[in-house]
C-alpha positions as CSV (number, residue, x, y, z in Angstrom):
1,X,108.0,-24.7,-93.2
2,X,108.8,-22.2,-90.4
3,X,105.8,-23.5,-88.4
4,X,106.9,-27.1,-88.7
5,X,110.4,-26.1,-87.5
6,X,108.9,-24.4,-84.5
7,X,106.9,-27.5,-83.7
8,X,110.0,-29.7,-83.9
9,X,111.9,-27.3,-81.6
10,X,109.1,-27.7,-79.0
11,X,109.8,-31.4,-78.8
12,X,112.6,-33.1,-76.8
13,X,114.0,-36.6,-76.8
14,X,114.6,-38.5,-73.6
15,X,116.1,-42.0,-73.1
16,X,114.3,-44.0,-70.4
17,X,115.6,-47.5,-69.5
18,X,117.3,-47.6,-72.9
19,X,114.3,-46.5,-74.9
20,X,114.0,-43.2,-76.6
21,X,110.8,-41.2,-76.3
22,X,109.9,-37.8,-77.8
23,X,107.7,-35.5,-75.7
24,X,106.7,-31.8,-75.6
25,X,109.2,-29.5,-74.1
26,X,108.3,-28.7,-70.4
27,X,107.2,-32.3,-69.7
28,X,108.3,-33.9,-66.4
29,X,110.2,-37.2,-66.3
30,X,107.0,-38.9,-65.1
31,X,105.1,-37.6,-68.1
32,X,107.9,-38.7,-70.4
33,X,107.8,-42.2,-68.8
34,X,104.0,-42.4,-69.2
35,X,104.5,-41.6,-72.9
36,X,107.0,-44.4,-73.2
37,X,104.5,-46.9,-71.5
38,X,106.8,-47.1,-68.4
39,X,104.8,-46.7,-65.2
40,X,106.6,-45.0,-62.3
41,X,104.9,-45.5,-58.9
42,X,103.3,-42.4,-57.4
43,X,101.4,-41.3,-54.4
44,X,101.3,-37.5,-53.8
45,X,101.0,-36.8,-57.5
46,X,97.7,-35.9,-59.2
47,X,97.5,-34.4,-62.6
48,X,94.8,-31.9,-61.6
49,X,96.7,-30.6,-58.6
50,X,99.8,-28.6,-58.1
51,X,103.1,-30.6,-57.9
52,X,104.3,-31.4,-54.4
53,X,107.0,-34.0,-54.8
54,X,106.9,-34.9,-51.2
55,X,106.3,-38.7,-51.0
56,X,109.4,-39.6,-53.0
57,X,107.8,-42.8,-54.2
58,X,108.4,-41.8,-57.8
59,X,112.2,-41.3,-57.5
60,X,114.3,-42.2,-60.5
61,X,118.0,-42.0,-61.4
62,X,119.1,-39.3,-63.9
63,X,122.5,-39.6,-65.5
64,X,124.6,-36.7,-64.2
65,X,122.6,-36.1,-61.1
66,X,124.2,-36.7,-57.7
67,X,121.0,-37.9,-56.0
68,X,117.8,-39.6,-57.1
69,X,115.1,-37.1,-58.2
70,X,111.3,-37.0,-57.9
71,X,110.1,-37.7,-61.4
72,X,106.6,-36.1,-60.9
73,X,108.2,-32.6,-60.6
74,X,111.6,-32.9,-62.2
75,X,111.7,-31.4,-65.7
76,X,112.8,-33.6,-68.6
77,X,115.4,-32.0,-70.9
78,X,116.6,-32.9,-74.3
79,X,119.1,-35.8,-74.3
80,X,118.4,-36.8,-70.7
81,X,119.1,-40.4,-69.7
82,X,116.8,-41.8,-67.0
83,X,116.6,-45.2,-65.3
84,X,113.5,-46.0,-63.4
85,X,114.1,-49.6,-62.2
86,X,117.7,-49.9,-61.1
87,X,118.3,-52.0,-57.9
88,X,119.0,-48.8,-55.8
89,X,115.8,-47.1,-57.1
90,X,113.6,-50.2,-56.4
91,X,115.1,-50.6,-52.9
92,X,114.6,-46.9,-52.0
93,X,111.0,-46.9,-53.2
94,X,110.4,-50.1,-51.3
95,X,111.9,-48.6,-48.1
96,X,109.7,-45.6,-48.4
97,X,106.5,-47.6,-48.8
98,X,107.6,-50.0,-46.0
99,X,107.9,-47.0,-43.6
100,X,104.4,-45.9,-44.6
101,X,103.0,-49.3,-44.0
102,X,104.7,-49.6,-40.6
103,X,103.2,-46.3,-39.5
104,X,99.7,-47.4,-40.7
105,X,96.9,-49.2,-38.8
106,X,96.8,-52.9,-39.2
107,X,93.1,-53.1,-40.1
108,X,93.1,-53.6,-43.8
109,X,90.5,-56.3,-43.8
110,X,87.9,-54.1,-42.0
111,X,88.9,-50.8,-43.7
112,X,86.5,-48.9,-46.0
113,X,89.1,-48.9,-48.8
114,X,90.2,-52.5,-48.5
115,X,90.8,-53.8,-52.1
116,X,90.7,-50.2,-53.4
117,X,93.6,-48.6,-51.6
118,X,96.6,-47.0,-53.4
119,X,98.8,-47.9,-50.5
120,X,97.8,-51.5,-50.7
121,X,98.5,-51.5,-54.4
122,X,102.0,-50.0,-53.9
123,X,102.8,-52.6,-51.3
124,X,101.6,-55.4,-53.5
125,X,103.5,-54.1,-56.6
126,X,106.7,-53.7,-54.6
127,X,106.5,-57.1,-53.1
128,X,106.1,-56.0,-49.5
129,X,104.9,-59.0,-47.5
130,X,105.8,-58.1,-43.9
131,X,106.3,-55.2,-41.6
132,X,110.0,-54.7,-41.0
133,X,110.3,-51.5,-38.9
134,X,108.9,-51.9,-35.4
135,X,108.5,-48.9,-33.2
136,X,106.0,-46.2,-32.2
137,X,103.1,-45.5,-34.5
138,X,101.2,-42.3,-34.9
139,X,98.0,-42.2,-32.8
140,X,95.1,-39.8,-33.4
141,X,91.4,-39.7,-32.6
142,X,88.9,-40.1,-35.4
143,X,86.8,-37.0,-36.2
144,X,83.2,-38.1,-36.9
145,X,81.5,-34.9,-35.8
146,X,80.5,-33.7,-39.2
147,X,77.3,-34.8,-40.8
148,X,78.9,-35.6,-44.1
149,X,82.6,-36.7,-43.7
150,X,84.8,-38.6,-41.3
151,X,88.5,-37.8,-40.9
152,X,90.9,-40.5,-39.7
153,X,94.4,-39.1,-39.3
154,X,95.9,-42.5,-38.4
155,X,95.4,-43.6,-42.0
156,X,96.9,-40.4,-43.5
157,X,100.1,-40.9,-45.6
158,X,100.7,-37.1,-45.8
159,X,100.4,-37.1,-49.6
160,X,98.8,-33.7,-49.4
161,X,96.2,-34.3,-52.1
162,X,93.3,-33.4,-49.8
163,X,94.9,-30.2,-48.8
164,X,95.5,-29.2,-52.4
165,X,92.1,-30.2,-53.8
166,X,90.4,-28.3,-50.9
167,X,92.6,-25.2,-51.5
168,X,93.1,-25.2,-55.3
169,X,89.9,-26.8,-56.7
170,X,87.4,-25.8,-54.0
171,X,89.0,-22.6,-52.6
172,X,87.8,-23.6,-49.2
173,X,91.3,-24.3,-47.7
174,X,89.7,-26.1,-44.8
175,X,92.8,-28.4,-44.4
176,X,96.5,-28.0,-43.9
177,X,99.5,-29.9,-42.8
178,X,100.7,-28.8,-39.4
179,X,103.7,-29.6,-37.1
180,X,106.9,-31.2,-38.3
181,X,108.6,-34.6,-38.7
182,X,106.9,-37.5,-37.1
183,X,104.2,-35.2,-35.6
184,X,103.1,-33.9,-39.0
185,X,99.3,-34.2,-39.5
186,X,96.6,-33.0,-41.8
187,X,93.8,-31.1,-39.9
188,X,91.4,-28.2,-40.0
189,X,92.5,-24.9,-38.5
190,X,93.1,-25.2,-34.7
191,X,92.3,-28.9,-35.0
192,X,88.6,-27.9,-34.8
193,X,86.0,-30.7,-35.3
194,X,84.7,-30.8,-38.8
195,X,81.3,-29.7,-37.5
196,X,82.8,-26.4,-36.6
197,X,84.8,-25.6,-39.8
198,X,84.2,-24.2,-43.2
199,X,84.2,-27.7,-44.7
200,X,81.4,-27.7,-47.4
201,X,81.1,-31.5,-47.2
202,X,81.7,-31.8,-51.0
203,X,83.8,-35.0,-50.4
204,X,86.5,-34.2,-52.9
205,X,89.0,-35.0,-50.2
206,X,87.5,-38.4,-50.1
207,X,87.7,-38.8,-53.9
208,X,91.5,-37.9,-54.0
209,X,92.6,-39.6,-50.8
210,X,94.7,-42.7,-51.6
211,X,93.7,-44.4,-48.4
212,X,90.7,-44.1,-45.9
213,X,91.9,-40.9,-44.1
214,X,88.7,-39.4,-45.4
215,X,85.4,-41.3,-45.9
216,X,81.8,-40.4,-46.0
217,X,79.7,-40.7,-42.8
218,X,78.2,-44.2,-43.0
219,X,74.4,-44.3,-43.4
220,X,74.0,-47.9,-44.4
221,X,73.1,-49.2,-40.9
222,X,70.2,-46.9,-40.4
223,X,68.9,-47.8,-43.9
224,X,69.1,-51.5,-43.2
225,X,67.4,-51.0,-39.8
226,X,64.6,-49.2,-41.5
227,X,64.2,-52.0,-44.1
228,X,64.0,-54.5,-41.2
229,X,61.3,-52.6,-39.3
230,X,57.8,-53.9,-40.4
231,X,56.1,-50.7,-39.1
232,X,58.3,-48.4,-41.3
233,X,57.4,-47.5,-44.8
234,X,60.7,-47.0,-46.7
235,X,60.4,-44.6,-49.7
236,X,63.5,-44.0,-51.9
237,X,64.6,-41.7,-54.6
238,X,67.6,-42.0,-57.0
239,X,69.6,-39.0,-58.3
240,X,70.4,-38.7,-62.1
241,X,74.2,-39.0,-61.7
242,X,73.9,-42.2,-59.6
243,X,72.5,-44.1,-62.6
244,X,75.4,-42.9,-64.7
245,X,78.0,-44.4,-62.4
246,X,76.5,-47.2,-60.4
247,X,77.5,-49.8,-63.0
248,X,81.2,-49.0,-62.3
249,X,80.8,-50.5,-58.8
250,X,80.0,-53.8,-60.5
251,X,82.8,-53.9,-63.1
252,X,81.0,-52.2,-66.0
253,X,82.7,-49.5,-68.1
254,X,81.5,-46.0,-67.6
255,X,79.2,-44.4,-70.2
256,X,75.9,-46.2,-69.6
257,X,72.9,-45.1,-67.5
258,X,71.6,-48.0,-65.4
259,X,68.1,-46.7,-64.8
260,X,65.9,-49.7,-64.9
261,X,68.3,-52.0,-63.0
262,X,68.7,-49.3,-60.3
263,X,64.9,-49.1,-59.8
264,X,64.7,-52.9,-59.7
265,X,67.6,-53.1,-57.2
266,X,65.8,-50.9,-54.7
267,X,62.7,-53.1,-54.8
268,X,64.9,-56.3,-54.4
269,X,66.3,-54.7,-51.2
270,X,62.8,-54.4,-49.8
271,X,62.1,-50.7,-50.4
272,X,58.3,-50.2,-50.3
273,X,58.0,-47.3,-52.8
274,X,60.6,-46.4,-55.4
275,X,60.4,-42.8,-56.7
276,X,62.9,-40.9,-58.9
277,X,64.7,-37.6,-58.0
278,X,64.4,-36.7,-61.7
279,X,60.7,-36.0,-61.1
280,X,61.8,-33.4,-58.6
281,X,64.4,-32.1,-61.0
282,X,61.6,-31.3,-63.4
283,X,59.8,-29.7,-60.5
284,X,62.9,-27.7,-59.6
285,X,63.0,-26.3,-63.2
286,X,59.4,-25.2,-62.9
287,X,60.0,-23.3,-59.7
288,X,63.5,-22.0,-60.5
289,X,62.5,-21.2,-64.1
290,X,59.5,-19.3,-62.9
291,X,61.7,-17.5,-60.4
292,X,64.3,-16.6,-63.0
293,X,61.6,-15.3,-65.4
294,X,60.1,-13.3,-62.6
295,X,63.4,-11.7,-61.8
296,X,64.1,-10.9,-65.5
297,X,60.7,-9.3,-65.9
298,X,60.7,-7.4,-62.6
299,X,64.3,-6.2,-62.6
300,X,66.1,-8.5,-60.3
301,X,67.9,-9.5,-58.2
302,X,70.2,-10.7,-61.0
303,X,72.1,-12.8,-61.7
304,X,69.9,-15.7,-60.6
305,X,72.3,-18.2,-59.1
306,X,71.4,-21.9,-58.8
307,X,70.9,-23.5,-55.4
308,X,70.7,-27.3,-56.2
309,X,74.2,-28.0,-54.8
310,X,74.5,-28.2,-51.0
311,X,78.3,-27.9,-51.0
312,X,78.0,-24.7,-53.0
313,X,75.3,-23.4,-50.7
314,X,77.3,-23.9,-47.5
315,X,80.4,-22.4,-49.2
316,X,78.3,-19.3,-50.2
317,X,77.1,-19.0,-46.6
318,X,80.6,-19.1,-45.3
319,X,82.5,-17.1,-47.9
320,X,79.9,-15.1,-49.8
321,X,77.2,-14.0,-47.4
322,X,76.8,-10.8,-49.3
323,X,75.7,-12.8,-52.4
324,X,73.0,-14.9,-50.7
325,X,70.3,-12.6,-52.1
326,X,71.2,-13.7,-55.6
327,X,70.7,-17.4,-54.9
328,X,67.5,-19.0,-56.1
329,X,65.3,-19.8,-53.2
330,X,64.3,-23.1,-54.8
331,X,65.2,-26.2,-52.8
332,X,67.3,-28.9,-54.4
333,X,65.5,-31.8,-56.2
334,X,66.3,-34.1,-53.3
335,X,64.7,-31.8,-50.7
336,X,61.7,-31.0,-53.0
337,X,61.1,-34.7,-53.4
338,X,61.5,-35.3,-49.7
339,X,59.0,-32.6,-48.9
340,X,56.4,-34.0,-51.3
341,X,56.8,-37.5,-50.1
342,X,55.8,-36.6,-46.6
343,X,53.1,-34.1,-47.6
344,X,51.4,-34.6,-51.0
345,X,52.1,-38.4,-51.3
346,X,51.5,-39.1,-47.6
347,X,48.2,-37.3,-47.7
348,X,47.1,-39.2,-50.8
349,X,48.0,-42.5,-49.2
350,X,46.6,-41.4,-45.8
351,X,49.9,-42.3,-44.1
352,X,51.3,-40.6,-41.0
353,X,54.6,-39.0,-42.3
354,X,56.3,-40.1,-39.1
355,X,56.0,-43.7,-40.4
356,X,57.8,-42.9,-43.6
357,X,61.6,-43.4,-43.8
358,X,62.7,-41.3,-46.8
359,X,66.0,-42.4,-48.2
360,X,67.9,-40.5,-51.0
361,X,70.5,-42.2,-53.1
362,X,72.9,-39.5,-54.1
363,X,76.3,-39.0,-55.8
364,X,77.1,-36.4,-53.2
365,X,78.4,-36.5,-49.6
366,X,77.2,-33.0,-49.0
367,X,73.7,-34.2,-49.4
368,X,74.1,-35.9,-46.0
369,X,74.7,-32.4,-44.6
370,X,71.7,-31.0,-46.5
371,X,69.4,-33.6,-45.0
372,X,70.3,-32.3,-41.5
373,X,69.4,-28.6,-42.3
374,X,66.6,-27.7,-40.0
375,X,65.1,-25.2,-42.4
376,X,64.4,-28.1,-44.8
377,X,62.4,-30.1,-42.3
378,X,58.7,-30.6,-42.7
379,X,58.2,-29.5,-39.1
380,X,60.2,-29.8,-35.8
381,X,59.7,-33.5,-35.6
382,X,59.7,-34.6,-39.3
383,X,62.7,-34.5,-41.5
384,X,62.1,-34.3,-45.3
385,X,65.0,-36.8,-45.8
386,X,65.9,-39.3,-43.2
387,X,68.9,-41.0,-44.8
388,X,71.3,-40.3,-47.6
389,X,73.2,-43.1,-49.3
390,X,76.1,-42.3,-51.6
391,X,76.5,-44.2,-54.9
392,X,79.3,-46.2,-53.1
393,X,77.0,-47.0,-50.1
394,X,74.2,-48.0,-52.4
395,X,76.5,-50.4,-54.2
396,X,77.8,-51.9,-50.9
397,X,74.2,-52.5,-49.6
398,X,73.4,-54.3,-52.9
399,X,76.4,-56.5,-52.5
400,X,75.8,-57.0,-48.8
401,X,72.2,-58.1,-49.5
402,X,73.2,-60.5,-52.3
403,X,71.6,-58.6,-55.2
404,X,73.0,-59.6,-58.5
405,X,72.9,-56.2,-60.2
406,X,74.0,-57.4,-63.6
407,X,71.1,-59.8,-64.1
408,X,68.4,-57.6,-62.8
409,X,65.4,-56.8,-65.1
410,X,64.7,-53.2,-66.2
411,X,61.9,-51.7,-64.1
412,X,60.2,-48.3,-63.9
413,X,59.9,-46.1,-60.8
414,X,56.5,-45.7,-59.0
415,X,53.9,-43.1,-59.7
416,X,53.1,-40.2,-59.0
417,X,56.6,-39.0,-58.2
418,X,58.6,-41.0,-60.7
419,X,57.9,-39.7,-64.2
420,X,60.7,-37.4,-65.6
421,X,61.8,-35.8,-68.8
422,X,65.1,-35.5,-70.6
423,X,65.7,-32.1,-69.0
424,X,65.8,-33.8,-65.6
425,X,68.3,-36.4,-66.6
426,X,71.0,-33.8,-67.6
427,X,70.8,-32.3,-64.1
428,X,73.7,-34.6,-63.1
429,X,76.2,-33.0,-65.5
430,X,77.7,-29.5,-65.2
431,X,75.6,-27.1,-67.4
432,X,72.6,-29.4,-67.3
433,X,70.6,-27.3,-64.9
434,X,71.1,-24.2,-67.1
435,X,70.1,-26.1,-70.2
436,X,67.0,-27.5,-68.6
437,X,66.0,-24.1,-67.2
438,X,66.4,-22.4,-70.6
439,X,64.1,-24.9,-72.2
440,X,61.3,-24.1,-69.8
441,X,62.1,-20.4,-69.3
442,X,61.5,-19.9,-73.0
443,X,58.1,-21.5,-72.7
444,X,57.2,-19.4,-69.6
445,X,58.1,-16.2,-71.4
446,X,56.7,-16.8,-74.9
447,X,54.0,-19.5,-74.3
448,X,55.5,-21.8,-76.8
449,X,58.3,-24.4,-77.0
450,X,61.7,-23.8,-78.5
451,X,62.0,-25.3,-82.0
452,X,63.0,-28.9,-82.0
453,X,66.4,-28.1,-83.5
454,X,67.2,-25.5,-80.9
455,X,66.4,-27.4,-77.7
456,X,70.0,-28.5,-77.0
457,X,72.3,-25.7,-75.7
458,X,75.7,-27.1,-76.5
459,X,77.4,-23.9,-75.3
460,X,76.6,-24.8,-71.7
461,X,78.1,-28.3,-71.9
462,X,81.7,-29.4,-71.3
463,X,84.3,-29.7,-68.5
464,X,85.9,-26.3,-68.7
465,X,85.8,-24.9,-65.1
466,X,84.0,-21.7,-66.0
467,X,82.0,-21.4,-69.2
468,X,80.1,-18.4,-70.6
469,X,77.3,-18.4,-73.1
470,X,75.0,-15.9,-74.7
471,X,71.4,-17.0,-75.7
472,X,68.9,-14.8,-77.4
473,X,65.3,-15.0,-76.2
474,X,63.3,-12.8,-78.5
475,X,64.8,-9.3,-78.3
476,X,66.7,-10.0,-75.1
477,X,70.3,-11.4,-75.0
478,X,70.7,-13.6,-71.9
479,X,74.2,-13.8,-70.5
480,X,75.0,-17.1,-68.7
481,X,77.8,-18.7,-66.8
482,X,78.4,-22.3,-65.7
483,X,81.0,-23.0,-63.0
484,X,82.0,-26.3,-61.5
485,X,84.6,-26.5,-58.8
486,X,84.2,-23.7,-56.2
487,X,87.4,-21.9,-57.2
488,X,85.8,-21.4,-60.7
489,X,82.7,-19.9,-59.0
490,X,84.8,-17.5,-57.1
491,X,86.1,-16.0,-60.3
492,X,82.7,-15.0,-61.6
493,X,81.5,-13.9,-58.2
494,X,84.4,-11.5,-57.9
495,X,83.3,-9.9,-61.2
496,X,79.8,-9.4,-59.9
497,X,81.0,-7.9,-56.6
498,X,83.2,-5.5,-58.6
499,X,80.3,-4.5,-60.8
500,X,81.9,-5.9,-64.0
501,X,79.2,-8.5,-64.9
502,X,76.2,-8.5,-67.1
503,X,75.2,-12.0,-66.2
504,X,71.6,-13.0,-65.8
505,X,72.0,-16.7,-64.7
506,X,74.8,-18.6,-63.1
507,X,74.9,-22.3,-62.4
508,X,77.4,-23.5,-59.7
509,X,78.2,-27.1,-58.9
510,X,80.9,-27.7,-56.2
511,X,82.3,-30.9,-57.7
512,X,84.4,-31.3,-60.9
513,X,82.0,-32.2,-63.7
514,X,79.0,-31.5,-61.5
515,X,77.2,-34.3,-59.8
516,X,78.8,-36.9,-62.0
517,X,82.1,-36.1,-60.2
518,X,80.5,-36.0,-56.8
519,X,82.3,-37.0,-53.6
520,X,80.1,-40.1,-53.2
521,X,80.7,-41.6,-56.6
522,X,82.7,-44.8,-57.1
523,X,86.3,-44.8,-56.2
524,X,88.9,-44.7,-59.0
525,X,89.9,-48.2,-60.0
526,X,93.3,-49.7,-60.3
527,X,95.4,-47.8,-62.8
528,X,93.1,-44.8,-62.6
529,X,93.2,-41.5,-60.8
530,X,90.1,-39.7,-59.4
531,X,88.7,-36.7,-61.3
532,X,89.6,-38.4,-64.6
533,X,88.1,-36.2,-67.3
534,X,87.5,-39.1,-69.8
535,X,85.4,-40.9,-67.2
536,X,83.5,-37.8,-66.3
537,X,82.8,-37.2,-70.0
538,X,81.4,-40.7,-70.4
539,X,79.2,-40.3,-67.4
540,X,77.9,-37.0,-68.7
541,X,77.3,-38.5,-72.1
542,X,75.2,-41.3,-70.5
543,X,72.9,-38.6,-69.2
544,X,72.7,-36.7,-72.4
545,X,71.8,-40.0,-74.1
546,X,68.9,-40.4,-71.7
547,X,67.8,-36.9,-72.6
548,X,68.0,-37.6,-76.3
549,X,65.8,-40.7,-76.0
550,X,63.1,-39.4,-73.7
551,X,59.8,-38.8,-75.3
552,X,59.5,-35.5,-73.5
553,X,62.5,-33.3,-73.1
554,X,61.1,-30.2,-71.4
555,X,60.2,-30.2,-67.7
556,X,56.8,-28.5,-68.3
557,X,55.7,-31.4,-70.5
558,X,56.0,-33.9,-67.6
559,X,52.4,-35.2,-67.1
560,X,53.1,-35.9,-63.4
561,X,54.4,-32.3,-63.0
562,X,51.2,-31.0,-64.6
563,X,49.1,-33.2,-62.4
564,X,50.7,-32.1,-59.1
565,X,50.2,-28.4,-60.0
566,X,46.6,-29.1,-60.9
567,X,45.9,-31.1,-57.8
568,X,48.1,-29.7,-55.1
569,X,50.5,-26.8,-55.8
570,X,48.3,-24.6,-58.0
571,X,51.1,-22.9,-60.0
572,X,54.8,-22.3,-59.8
573,X,55.7,-19.8,-57.1
574,X,52.3,-20.2,-55.5
575,X,51.9,-19.8,-51.7
576,X,51.9,-23.6,-51.2
577,X,54.8,-24.1,-53.6
578,X,56.7,-21.5,-51.7
579,X,56.1,-23.1,-48.4
580,X,57.0,-26.6,-49.6
581,X,59.6,-26.1,-52.3
582,X,61.5,-23.0,-51.3
583,X,63.9,-22.1,-48.5
584,X,66.3,-19.5,-47.2
585,X,70.0,-19.2,-46.4
586,X,72.0,-17.5,-43.7
587,X,75.6,-16.3,-43.2
588,X,77.7,-18.7,-41.3
589,X,80.5,-17.4,-39.0
590,X,83.7,-19.5,-39.0
591,X,82.6,-21.9,-36.4
592,X,79.3,-22.7,-38.1
593,X,77.2,-21.0,-35.3
594,X,73.9,-19.9,-36.7
595,X,73.1,-16.3,-35.7
596,X,69.3,-16.1,-35.8
597,X,69.4,-12.4,-36.7
598,X,71.4,-13.1,-39.8
599,X,68.7,-15.1,-41.7
600,X,68.3,-14.0,-45.3
């Protein structure tokens, strides 16, 4: 009885537009309105970020308050009476959005976000059909110096979401609002070009931006040019998380993996050879798993920290140079696949690697940066990856080329770099690399597979920012951590630096949810907000379903993996494998200058 009374005391009743709604104590007016199925327009608000209350688009009238209040950050109290749609409220909201529109470029029809822009939606919903306030408009140069992202301050509405996601979720704090009044602008420190900042290229600023103030660097033109060149052999690969999200670009609900259609779509575009990044994910497990076991058996360095995520790697080089020795030297699956395409496959086909245009279809904007890293090139003149398309760019190219994605047949990737196991599929979800590595590490240590009922490590799954698990391998208890979002990674790295950690293995992914929440995934649709956990869970489940239905679920059982070791690599961590599949990292000073003497 006492517990029920306490629960009742934790609830408050608020009257909104004449309707009563009961919500938990501590709720904001906006949350109370959402619970009452009353939508209040919003712009700076995001449920995963701190409350800012700066745009004032969400103002409402509260009985007893002298002025209108921002509903996103104003607390609801018991007995409060709120009106969200009085003539004055509607007029003020409209005035605010009209002022934003009049200080915005008039290029909607040619804008990257046309048709998927929150400012457009607000203007439509508020009935704004003309520009009323003539006068000077802000003018800024576009910053396209970075290999991954483009910043266009003219399209910024000063919502602050990019600043908060970069500082709060990613702990990079690359962006801030500077100056005051009409001159306020979001920029990196000292207005430095993106190429000279600590930006990791993760693209979460792109994901949360309501307009096109941040977009990925366009790679579609070079891809189309390669397709049109008869002397170029275009070879593609498709990341696991892309197949879990590409359908959303064509109106399908999240939660299904579009593997077969994605392979067919690439062939319809004119791609000559269609491989699968999941093959290289299995290869990554063989190399990273062997490296982990070697460190366990030889006494370190531990913990072994994953190296698949390029945003995390650049972040570590900037902010944790003292930790670089803990990182796995294994390249990411994308870069491993690129290396093998222009060596192993090119040699088998007797093709000059310079004729090959290697394109990677990725959920990640930071992969564009990874493709430019010189230490990942085949040699001084041959890049492992020539072009990276995000999921969004891939979808655009399909629409541009008239490919009817929904009616495509189901097709398989080409051999020999196309076969994959269930372990490779789950790479796209946070915790998937750890789970896949454990399956093969057990085999490497004991010479036998895990029991069929023990192959799934549910303790590594989920969307909690930092998760810990303990797994017993024989007499040894392995301590694991899985982090997604770079702020979560910082928490566990601080423990290691302080000497308070017993961890053996740490997986780090820069983006929320891992690759399924990458900065190159589909924009949030109407009525949605980016980083939505329900959507991320559905994408992750699509990959876990692929795993469950694969005939082979451990990377070492992949017949193409076995073949490439027999024919070409010899064994995991061999001299040739090290040269082709492993890399190094180096500390980066704030302006991104590479000191040769600092290589690790």
